C-alpha positions in Angstrom: -47.4 -237.3 27.0 -44.9 -235.1 28.8 -44.2 -235.6 32.5 -44.3 -232.6 34.8 -40.5 -232.6 35.5 -39.4 -233.0 31.9 -39.0 -229.3 31.2 -37.3 -228.7 34.5 -34.8 -231.5 34.0 -33.9 -230.1 30.5 -33.3 -226.6 31.8 -31.2 -227.4 34.8 -27.6 -228.4 34.4 -24.8 -229.4 36.8 -23.4 -225.9 37.0 -26.7 -224.4 38.0 -27.2 -226.9 40.8 -23.6 -226.4 42.0 -24.1 -222.6 42.1 -27.4 -223.0 44.0 -25.8 -225.2 46.6 -22.8 -222.9 47.1 -25.1 -219.9 47.3 -27.3 -221.7 49.9 -24.2 -222.7 51.9 -22.9 -219.1 52.0 -26.3 -217.8 53.1 -26.5 -220.4 55.9 -23.0 -219.5 57.1 -23.8 -215.8 57.2 -27.1 -216.5 59.1 -25.3 -218.8 61.6 -22.8 -216.1 62.4 -25.6 -213.9 63.7 -26.9 -216.6 66.1 -25.7 -217.4 69.6 -24.0 -220.8 70.0 -27.1 -222.2 71.8 -29.3 -221.3 68.8 -27.3 -223.4 66.3 -28.8 -226.6 65.1 -25.7 -228.6 66.2 -24.8 -227.0 69.6 -22.2 -228.7 71.6 -22.1 -228.1 75.3 -19.3 -229.1 77.7 -20.1 -232.0 79.9 -20.7 -230.9 83.5 -20.8 -234.2 85.3 -24.4 -233.8 86.3 -27.0 -236.6 86.0 -24.3 -239.2 85.9 -22.7 -237.8 82.8 -18.9 -237.1 82.9 
């Protein structure tokens, strides 16, 4: 009896996966360039000294 992922595993190779990752990385970078800094997932704000934080 074949498992559901057997066919997928046989058709994917390392090059395909690397291409997909690079393509995804490029798409994310292009998308992030359109966002304001405050909209980014990892936004870093300068400390203002308020609330006991220096």
